[in-house]
KOLBADO-725592 format. One record per residue: x, y negated, z of N, C-alpha, C, O in turn. Coordinates in Angstrom, 1 decimal. Atoms other than C-alpha are relative to their C-alpha. Layout:
X, Y, Z, X, Y, Z, X, Y, Z, X, Y, Z .
...
// end
This chain:
0.9, -1.0, 0.5, 5.9, 20.3, -6.3, -0.3, 1.0, 1.2, 0.6, 1.4, 1.9 .
0.4, -0.9, -1.1, 3.9, 22.5, -3.9, 0.1, 1.4, -0.5, 0.1, 1.7, -1.7 .
0.0, -1.4, 0.4, 4.0, 26.3, -3.9, -1.3, 0.3, -0.8, -1.2, 1.1, -1.7 .
1.2, -0.2, 0.7, 0.4, 26.3, -5.1, 0.1, -0.5, -1.4, -0.4, 0.2, -2.4 .
-0.3, 0.6, 1.3, 1.4, 24.1, -8.0, 0.9, 0.9, -0.9, 0.6, 1.1, -2.1 .
-1.0, -0.9, 0.7, 4.3, 26.4, -9.0, -0.7, 1.3, -0.4, -0.4, 1.8, -1.4 .
0.6, -1.3, 0.3, 2.1, 29.5, -8.8, -1.1, -0.1, -1.0, -1.2, 0.7, -2.0 .
1.2, 0.1, 0.9, -1.1, 28.3, -10.6, 0.3, -0.8, -1.2, -0.4, -0.7, -2.2 .
-0.3, 0.9, 1.2, 0.5, 25.7, -12.9, -0.9, -1.3, 0.0, -0.8, -2.0, -1.0 .
0.8, 1.2, 0.0, -2.0, 23.0, -11.8, 0.0, -0.6, 1.4, 0.3, 0.1, 2.4 .
0.0, 0.7, -1.3, -2.2, 20.4, -9.0, -1.1, 0.4, 0.9, -2.3, 0.4, 0.4 .
1.1, -0.4, -0.9, -4.2, 21.5, -6.0, -0.9, -1.2, 0.4, -0.4, -2.3, 0.5 .
1.0, 1.1, -0.5, -7.3, 19.5, -4.9, 0.1, -0.2, 1.5, 0.3, 0.8, 2.2 .
0.0, 0.3, -1.4, -7.3, 17.8, -1.6, -1.4, -0.6, 0.5, -1.5, -1.2, 1.5 .
1.3, 0.4, -0.3, -11.0, 17.0, -1.6, -0.6, 0.6, 1.3, -1.4, 0.0, 2.0 .
0.5, -0.7, -1.2, -11.7, 19.5, 1.2, 0.7, -0.3, 1.3, 0.3, 0.2, 2.3 .
-0.8, 0.3, -1.2, -9.2, 18.0, 3.6, -0.9, -0.8, 1.0, -1.7, -1.6, 0.5 .
0.8, 0.7, -1.0, -10.8, 16.7, 6.9, 1.0, -0.5, 1.1, 2.1, 0.1, 1.2 .
-0.8, 0.6, -1.1, -9.4, 14.6, 9.8, -0.3, 0.8, 1.2, -1.5, 0.9, 1.6 .
0.2, -0.8, -1.2, -8.9, 16.8, 12.9, -0.2, -0.9, 1.2, -0.9, -0.6, 2.2 .
0.0, 0.9, -1.2, -8.5, 13.8, 15.2, 1.2, 0.3, 0.9, 1.3, -0.3, 2.0 .
-1.1, -0.3, -0.8, -5.3, 15.3, 16.5, 1.2, -0.9, -0.3, 1.6, -1.0, -1.5 .
-1.1, 0.9, 0.3, -2.5, 12.8, 16.9, 1.3, 0.8, -0.2, 1.6, 1.8, 0.5 .
-1.3, -0.6, 0.3, 1.0, 13.7, 15.6, 1.0, -1.1, 0.0, 0.7, -2.3, -0.3 .
-1.1, 1.0, 0.1, 4.3, 11.9, 15.8, 1.1, 0.5, -1.0, 1.6, 1.6, -0.9 .
-0.9, -0.3, 1.1, 6.6, 11.8, 12.8, 1.3, -0.7, 0.4, 1.4, -1.9, 0.6 .
-1.4, 0.6, -0.4, 10.4, 11.3, 13.5, 0.5, -0.9, -1.2, 0.3, -0.5, -2.4 .
-0.6, 0.9, 1.0, 12.0, 8.4, 11.7, 1.5, 0.1, 0.1, 2.1, -0.2, 1.2 .
-1.5, -0.2, -0.1, 15.7, 9.1, 10.9, 0.7, -1.3, 0.2, 0.2, -2.4, 0.0 .
-0.8, 1.2, -0.3, 18.4, 6.7, 12.0, 0.3, -0.9, -1.1, 0.3, -2.1, -1.0 .
-0.3, 0.8, 1.2, 19.1, 5.6, 8.5, -1.1, -0.9, -0.5, -0.9, -1.9, -1.2 .
1.1, 0.8, 0.4, 15.6, 4.2, 8.1, -0.6, -0.9, 1.1, -1.7, -1.5, 0.9 .
0.4, 0.9, -1.0, 15.3, 2.3, 11.3, 1.1, -0.8, 0.6, 2.3, -0.5, 0.4 .
-1.0, 0.9, -0.6, 17.1, -0.5, 13.1, 0.1, 0.4, 1.5, -0.6, 1.2, 2.0 .
-0.3, -0.4, -1.4, 18.4, -0.4, 16.7, -1.2, -0.1, 0.9, -1.3, 0.8, 1.8 .
1.2, 0.2, -0.9, 15.2, -1.7, 18.4, -1.3, 0.6, -0.5, -2.3, 0.5, 0.1 .
1.2, -0.6, 0.6, 12.7, 0.1, 16.1, -0.3, 1.3, 0.8, 0.6, 1.9, 1.3 .
0.4, -1.3, -0.6, 10.7, 3.1, 17.5, 0.6, 1.1, -0.8, 0.8, 1.1, -2.0 .
-0.5, -1.2, 0.6, 12.0, 6.6, 16.8, -1.0, 0.8, -0.7, -0.7, 1.8, -1.4 .
1.1, -0.8, 0.6, 8.6, 7.9, 15.7, -1.1, -0.9, -0.4, -1.2, -2.0, 0.1 .
1.2, 0.7, 0.5, 5.4, 6.9, 14.0, -1.2, 0.9, 0.3, -1.2, 2.1, 0.1 .
1.2, -0.7, -0.2, 1.9, 7.9, 15.1, -0.8, 0.3, -1.2, -0.9, -0.6, -2.1 .
0.8, -0.4, 1.2, -0.1, 9.8, 12.5, -1.2, 0.8, 0.5, -1.3, 1.2, 1.7 .
1.1, -0.9, -0.2, -3.3, 11.9, 12.3, 0.1, 1.2, -0.8, 0.4, 1.1, -2.0 .
-0.1, -1.3, 0.7, -3.2, 15.6, 11.4, -1.2, 0.2, -0.9, -2.3, 0.1, -0.5 .
1.0, -0.3, 0.9, -5.1, 16.5, 8.3, 0.0, 1.5, -0.3, 1.1, 2.2, -0.1 .
0.0, -1.4, 0.3, -6.2, 20.0, 7.3, -1.3, 0.5, -0.7, -1.4, 1.6, -1.0 .
// end
């Protein structure tokens, strides 16, 4: 549940989200990867 959802009581719309084109790296915890897997995953920032 998002803070907006808790405050207004309805699910927020994400229709206005746009791709910035800014690369981001998300860390993958040790428990979800094997020894030779990469430690992060490339993503694109939305906003």
